[in-house]
Every structure is written in structure tokens, then in C-alpha cells.
C-alpha positions, 0 to 999 in steps of 0.5 A, spaced: 114 652 165 112 657 160 119 659 159 121 652 159 117 650 153 119 656 149 126 654 150 125 647 148 121 650 142 127 654 140 132 648 141 127 644 136 127 649 131 135 650 131 136 642 131 132 641 125 134 648 121 136 646 114 142 649 110 141 649 103 145 651 097 142 658 095 140 661 088 146 665 086 146 673 084 147 674 077 152 679 075 152 683 068 153 678 063 151 672 067 144 672 065 144 666 060 147 661 065 140 662 069 136 661 063 140 655 061 139 652 068 132 654 068 131 650 061 135 644 064 131 644 070 124 644 066 127 638 062 129 634 068 122 635 072 119 633 065 124 627 066 128 629 059 134 627 062 139 628 056 136 635 054 137 637 061 144 635 062 146 639 056 143 645 059 146 644 065 153 643 062 152 650 058 150 653 065 156 651 068 161 653 063 157 660 063 158 661 071 163 656 074 161 657 081 154 656 079 153 650 085 146 649 084 147 648 076 153 643 078 149 639 083 143 638 078 148 636 072 151 631 077 144 628 078 143 628 071 149 624 070 147 619 075 140 618 072 143 617 065 148 612 068 154 616 067 156 615 074 163 617 073 162 623 070 157 625 076 162 623 081 167 628 078 162 634 078 161 632 086 168 632 087 169 639 084 163 641 088 166 638 094 173 642 093 169 649 093 164 647 099 169 643 104 164 643 109 158 641 105 156 634 108 150 633 103 155 633 098 160 629 102 154 624 103 153 624 095 160 622 094 161 617 099 154 613 096 156 614 089 163 611 090 160 605 094 155 604 088 161 605 083 165 600 087 159 595 087 156 597 094 151 592 093 155 587 097 153 585 104 157 588 109 158 585 116 152 584 120 152 587 127 146 588 132 141 593 131 136 592 136 131 587 140 124 587 140 122 585 147 115 581 146 113 583 153 114 590 152 108 592 147 102 594 151 096 591 147 101 587 142 104 583 147 107 576 144 111 570 148 115 564 145 116 567 138 116 562 133 116 565 126 117 571 122 115 573 115 114 579 111 110 582 106 111 587 099 110 593 103 115 592 108 111 590 114 113 584 118 109 579 122 111 575 128 107 569 131 107 568 138 106 561 140 105 562 148 100 568 147 097 564 141 097 571 136 100 574 130 103 581 131 103 585 125 109 591 125 110 596 120 117 597 117 120 601 122 118 596 128 112 599 130 106 594 132 100 595 128 095 590 130 094 584 134 091 578 130 088 572 135 084 568 129 077 569 127 071 569 131 070 562 129 077 560 129 081 562 135 089 561 134 091 555 139 098 554 137 101 558 131 107 555 130 109 558 123 108 563 118 108 564 110 107 570 105 104 569 098 100 574 094 098 579 099 096 573 104 099 571 110 098 563 112 099 561 119 100 554 121 096 552 127 099 546 130 094 545 135 088 546 130 091 542 125 089 547 120 093 552 115 089 559 116 089 564 111 088 571 112 088 578 108 093 583 110 088 586 115 087 580 119 081 577 116 080 570 115 079 568 108 080 560 108 082 554 112 085 548 110 086 542 113 083 539 119 085 533 124 086 526 120 091 522 117 088 523 110 090 527 104 090 534 106 089 533 113 094 534 118 096 532 125 101 538 127 102 542 121 109 545 123 112 549 117 110 552 110 114 554 104 111 557 097 114 556 090 114 561 084 107 558 082 104 559 089 103 552 090 105 551 098 109 545 102 107 544 109 110 539 114 105 535 117 109 533 123 105 528 126 104 524 120 111 524 118 110 527 111 110 533 107 104 535 103 104 539 097 098 544 095 096 548 089 095 555 090 087 554 091 089 550 097 087 543 094 092 537 096 096 535 090 101 530 093 105 528 099 113 526 100 114 521 105 122 519 104 124 513 101 126 506 104 133 509 107 131 516 109 124 516 112 121 522 115 120 522 122 117 529 125 119 533 120 119 541 122 122 547 118 121 547 110 124 551 105 123 551 097 129 553 093 130 552 086 126 546 084 128 543 091 124 542 097 129 542 104 126 539 110 128 539 117 128 531 119 127 533 126 127 526 129 133 524 125 137 530 126 138 532 119 135 535 113 132 531 107 132 535 100 127 532 095 125 534 088 118 536 086 116 529 085 118 527 092 124 523 091 130 524 096 136 528 092 141 528 098 142 529 105 145 534 110 148 533 116 152 536 122 155 533 128 154 539 132 146 539 131 142 536 136 135 539 135 134 542 128 128 546 128 127 551 122 131 552 115 131 558 110 135 559 104 136 567 104 141 571 100 145 564 097 146 562 104 142 556 108 140 558 115 138 552 120 136 554 127 138 549 132 134 550 139 140 547 143 146 549 139 144 556 135 143 559 128 148 555 123 149 558 116 152 555 110 154 559 104 152 556 097 158 560 094 163 558 099 161 552 102 162 553 109 158 552 115 158 557 121 155 558 127 152 565 129 157 568 134 155 571 141 154 578 140 154 585 144 148 589 145 148 597 145 150 597 152 156 592 150 153 586 154 154 579 151 147 576 149 146 569 148 140 566 144 137 561 149 132 557 144 133 560 137 126 558 133 127 561 126 130 567 122 128 571 116 131 577 112 127 583 110 128 586 103 134 591 106 138 585 108 136 586 115 136 579 119 131 577 125 133 572 130 127 569 134 128 567 141 123 562 143 125 562 151 127 569 152 120 572 148 124 576 144 127 578 137 134 580 136 135 584 129 141 585 126 143 589 120 149 591 115 154 595 119 154 600 113 147 602 114 148 604 121 154 608 120 152 612 115 146 616 112 140 613 108 141 614 100 135 619 099 135 622 092 130 627 089 129 625 082 124 630 079 119 635 081 112 635 078 109 642 077 104 641 072 098 642 076 101 648 080 100 650 086 100 642 087 107 640 087 109 632 087 116 630 089 119 623 086 124 621 091 128 614 091 130 611 098 136 606 099 140 604 104 148 603 103 148 597 100 144 599 094 137 596 096 130 600 096 127 601 103 120 600 103 114 601 107 117 608 110 111 612 113 109 619 111 111 621 118 118 619 117 119 625 111 119 632 112 119 637 106 122 644 106 120 649 101 125 655 102 127 653 109 120 653 111 117 646 113 111 644 109 107 640 115 101 638 110 103 633 105 101 626 102 104 620 100 102 616 094 099 609 095 103 604 092 097 600 090 096 606 085 103 607 083 104 600 081 097 599 077 100 599 070 106 594 068 110 597 062 115 592 059 120 594 053 121 588 049 128 589 044 128 583 039 134 581 035 133 582 028 137 576 026 135 570 022 136 565 028 131 569 032 126 568 026 127 561 025 125 560 033 118 563 032 115 557 034 119 556 040 118 563 042 110 563 040 110 557 045 114 560 051 110 567 051 103 564 051 103 564 058 105 571 059 100 574 054 095 570 057 096 573 063 096 581 061 091 585 063 088 590 058 092 596 062 099 593 061 103 596 056 108 592 052 113 596 047 117 593 041 124 595 039 128 592 033 135 592 035 139 591 028 144 596 025 140 601 028 134 602 033 127 602 031 121 603 036 116 598 032 110 598 036 109 603 041 104 599 045 101 592 044 098 586 047 098 582 041 103 576 041 101 575 034 103 582 032 110 581 035 111 574 032 110 577 025 115 583 026 120 578 028 119 574 022 118 579 017 123 584 019 129 585 013 134 581 017 141 584 019 148 581 021 149 587 026 145 588 033 146 595 036 143 592 043 147 598 047 143 603 043 136 600 043 137 599 051 138 606 052 133 608 048 128 603 051 130 605 058 129 613 056 122 611 055 121 607 061 124 612 066 119 617 064 113 612 067 111 610 074 109 603 076 112 596 075 117 597 069 122 592 066 127 591 060 126 585 056 131 582 051 129 577 046 135 574 043 139 568 040 146 566 041 149 571 036 151 577 040 158 579 042 161 585 045 161 589 039 153 590 040 155 595 046 160 599 043 156 605 043 153 604 050 157 600 054 154 594 058 156 598 064 153 604 062 146 600 061 146 597 067 148 604 071 142 607 067 137 601 069 139 601 076 138 609 077 131 608 075 130 601 079 129 597 072 131 590 072 133 587 065 131 580 063 134 576 057 129 571 053 134 567 049 133 561 044 140 559 045 142 553 050 149 555 049 153 557 056 157 562 052 150 566 051 148 566 058 155 568 060 155 574 055 148 576 058 148 575 065 153 582 066 146 585 065 141 581 069 145 580 075 147 587 077 140 589 076 136 584 079 133 581 073 134 574 070 137 570 064 131 565 062 132 560 056 126 559 052 124 551 052 117 552 052 116 549 059 121 553 063 122 559 067 118 563 062 112 560 064 112 565 070 115 571 066 108 575 067 108 574 075 116 575 075 115 582 071 109 584 075 113 583 082 118 589 080 114 594 084 116 601 083 118 603 090 119 611 089 116 615 094 111 621 091 110 626 096 105 631 094 103 638 097 099 644 095 104 650 096 103 657 099 108 660 094 104 666 090 103 663 083 104 670 080 111 670 082 113 667 075 120 664 074 122 665 082 126 659 084 123 655 089 128 651 093 126 644 096 129 640 101 126 633 103 129 629 109 127 622 112 129 618 118 128 611 118 130 606 124 134 611 127 138 613 120 137 619 116 137 621 109 137 628 106 137 631 099 135 638 095 132 640 089 128 645 086 123 648 081 121 655 078 114 657 079 111 656 072 107 660 068 099 660 069 096 656 063 
């Protein structure tokens, strides 16, 4: 038995052995290359990526086979939005190190990113969550699923009258049964909004509101026909303001509540299209889609309750739920299956049969709902088989995760802080990964004790860089800008930071930190106007500053309709987009022009970065600007540990490797630092 344990230990040791790029020996005359590399690494870890790039370039010129310098040069090209140059350096390395899987993985990921790797590939079966297999967290007759901003998901079990909370890896965390005074009777639908979980309890005729730890904090409704009461609440959906819409099935209506839970109005339909036993509901772009179950159709309402359109399909027999996800409408029909409709292509499709990992065809017996998480993974709930089938993008299972070490902070050495970013092959941030999924190696020795920064602390302070166009047209729109920005400035907290940049023929940082709308309006009004606007350089300058910060970060342009391609001659739109994407910074446009040509010019920046084009009319999407920007969370993982490295080994290069495994897929990256001089 003892011999077997030793054998297993050795097997695990070799299985987890990490092979890294060695720090080279320097021959006579090559010491300057080492010094340039050291300076470059110092700059990089201070998040001064342009200065770091120059030093790594010199190191590579001085020593052609300096692999570490070339890797770091490629990393800095990537972080500066120069992705083609990064790919060139990696391909040079690949020719020198033909069996280096890490380099090959970096090349593959970067090629996908350059080619637009964010596109969704075919979804294939990944795994099944069997409700009866979770001891202590069992669920039967799953009816709905929702997700929070930390990657956790929640499944409502109708038959077991509970809600199970899972982490992002699909491991059960807690079993909610309601509260001491309000036990679940028949939970049938779930919703997430503002760090709260809403549960429609069909049997109790109530909507119960919980915090993310399962504590009941509010009860809405009760049995009855009056406004604000329910007779079988069946589904719930939220708009951008936190208002929510509930299908009241037994009363044949939809009720709208404000974010506090106060009743506002009801939808019944019109003379020709009366609701009868409404089930699923979903809010999307100022329209409310309702499954009119008894009439086997979907009724689309505007926000005043007027019927705008009807959606029918002859094959439907018992439609239950509806969601609009990634520009597709998903309708679950309990008898015929899951139907999807592309808002781009206009085709209805039935989710086909699928094979499990054993190659056996599986059938959804009674699909109740579907939902998609932040990575594009689809969850299909089968009420009759007490299971949730999970489908993910094919690329995500056939290749590794995109793990990148951005910087290593040694400012309070011997404490070391590693900033990492984790994405899948579709370029989507992976959130909610547990500390135990990571491993850290220092000079090939695993570091067993390290902590993971709490996302709530990382995302406390929001930073916004605001670039304004130095034009007469924008100055003349001061009144509409003032009215439009009022809600944004009223929402700012004292620790939020807004910096103001002027884009004219050159670029100027006008206000490093401000919270005052009056200051901003005065600068826009009083600047000496120009006819040229170097938006490219302004964006590059602002992104350079934002990339050095942590927390929610956004770059916002305040423009009229006068921009043209000459504004991006020095730094192209592609360069700016790649720079922003490398750091997870979305770009937003606030425009005073209603011209469609202006919108078309700017969406090249907003769409690829996950931002938004907003026309300022004083009463539109800008009212939600603060909330929108605040939700752009910094999803980096910050790993911290206390190194055993002797602080007297000043200037000794320390190699770091980080690897991670999530949902059965692995990722890895390596970087390093020099032992700093004692202060």
C-alpha cells in the first residue's frame, strides 16, 4: 500500500510538471540585452506598455535567440493593440521552438482574435446536470435557470420546491427552500436583477426576492385579482431600469412593477388579441414578448401595453417560455421542443436531437426553459427527465482556454500580485472561476498558498475617460448635452473618477479628475474651436491611462456628426479597438447628431468592444448611462502570494507559470519578474 502511494505521488508529480522557457546564459557582449530586458520587464509590470515594448525590441535586436524577450515583446504588442506585430513575433518563436505547445496555443488564439474569433461556433453537447445526483442539493422538475454577475447559476425545482445555487463550474453551493415563514410551494420562474434573485412562486401567488446568499428580503403580491395581486405568477423579466414584468396566468394579464416592487400598470391585450393563461415573458429593446399559452402564440407589447405584433408557428402545441439571447428568440414548447429564430437571418429552427458523450441520442421530453450564460453556454431544462442539458461552443471544448498574465506587481515584495485575464476561444471573459482552479509555479515550484482578490473590492471604483470633439457644432449643443448628462452625474459616487480629454488637431488632458458636469460643459463651450479632430490619438492616450487602473473602465466619446476617417489616420480604428479589447475596456459614443451616417461611422468602435452608440435627445438611452458603465466589471483574476525567494537575491530573474482548469478545459501562461531592490 505504501509503495502504491509513492507511485501515485510520483505519477502526479510528473503529470503536473511545468516546462517553461529558461532564462538564458549571456555570453561576452550580450549583457546589454539582459539590461534592456530587465528594464522592459520593469516597465511592463508597472503597466507602461509602450516603454516596455521599446526595451524588449532592443533586447531582441541585441540577442536574436532571446526567447523570453521575444515572448514579452509579443505580449506588449498585444496589450498595445498591435496584434499583427504580436503574431509575427510569436511565429518567429514557433520556428525556433517547434515543440512549444504554449507558443502554438498563443498563435492559434491570436489568429482567431484577429479574424474575429468572437463569432459563435456550433454548439455541441457538453454535459448533463442530473437533478437526482446531487446529494443534499437535489432538484426535480426543473422549470427555470438564471445567472448572476459572478458566474453562479440558479435552478428552480418545481417538484422539490427549491432553488439550487451552483458555482460557474456546475458544482452545487446551497439549497434554498424559501424562508422560515415563507416556504416555497411551487417555484416556477426565476429572475436576476441588481444582486437579487426573484422567484415566482405559482402556489403562493407571490414573487419572493432573495439576496445572493438565499436570505428572503421582500415579498411581492399575494392571492387576488386586484392590481399587484396574483393568481399563478408564471414568469418574470426586467428592463434596464430595474422595472419588472410578471405574467399573471390565472388573471390573464401581465403586471408591471417598478424596481421597488410597486405596481404600475397591467397588459391585457386588445379586443382581437386577449391574453389567456400567459406563461413566459421577456423584455427586449422596449418591447415585451409574452407567451400566450392558451392561444398558442406570442403577443408583442410596447411599454404602454399596446399590442404591436403576433408571432405564431403551426408546429407549436404548448409553448411555455421565451427568451431573446444573442439576437435569437428561443421558444420552448413542452410538446415539440426548443425553437430558435434568428433576428438577423429570420429563420425558425428546431433544436435537433443530440448525442451524449457515449454517442447515445438524447431527447428532450418536456423542455421548460433555456438560458445562456456569459460565455455563450446554453442550458436546456427538461422538466420530465429532471435534468439540465448543457451545450457549449465547439471551439471551447476542442482547444484550451486563453489565459494571459498581464502584469506582475512586486511593489510590496516579498508579496507578489499576478494580474491575469481568462477568456474562452470565442473571446468571452470567463467569470466566477474558483481559486482552487488555479495553480501558480515559481521557478517550477508550485506555490500552494495564494489568495484571489474579491471582485467586489476590485470593482469598487469606476473610471471613465471622456473625449470631447473640439468643434463649434458640439459647443452649440451644450443645452442638450447638459440635459442628457444630468442623470449620469447625479448617479456618480464620490470615489468614481471621470477624466476629460479634448480632441482637436492635437490631444490634451483637460481635467484629470472631475465629477462636475458644469466643469465639463464649461470646457466644451470655452475651448478655442478647431476643424480637425485627432480621435485616434485621443483614444490611444486615454486607453493608456485607463489600462493602468483596476475596476470598471470605459472610454466615452462626446461627438457631433462631423467626424471622418481622417480623425483616425495616426491610430486606426482597428488599432484602437484591439487596444481596448486587450484590456476589456468598452467604447461608447454619445452623439448630438441624428444622422444615420454618423452612427455607421462610430459603430466600428462600439460593437467590437461591447460598447454602445447613443443618440443624445435628453430622454433616451443616456438616462441609463451610469448603470451601463458601472456594469462593465473588471473581470481580471488577481492572484496574490508571499514568495519564499530570498530578498537578498536582487536582480535574480524569477519565472512564473500560472495554469487553470475550468469545466474540463485548461489554460496556461508564463511570465516573470526580477527580485526588486530593497527600499
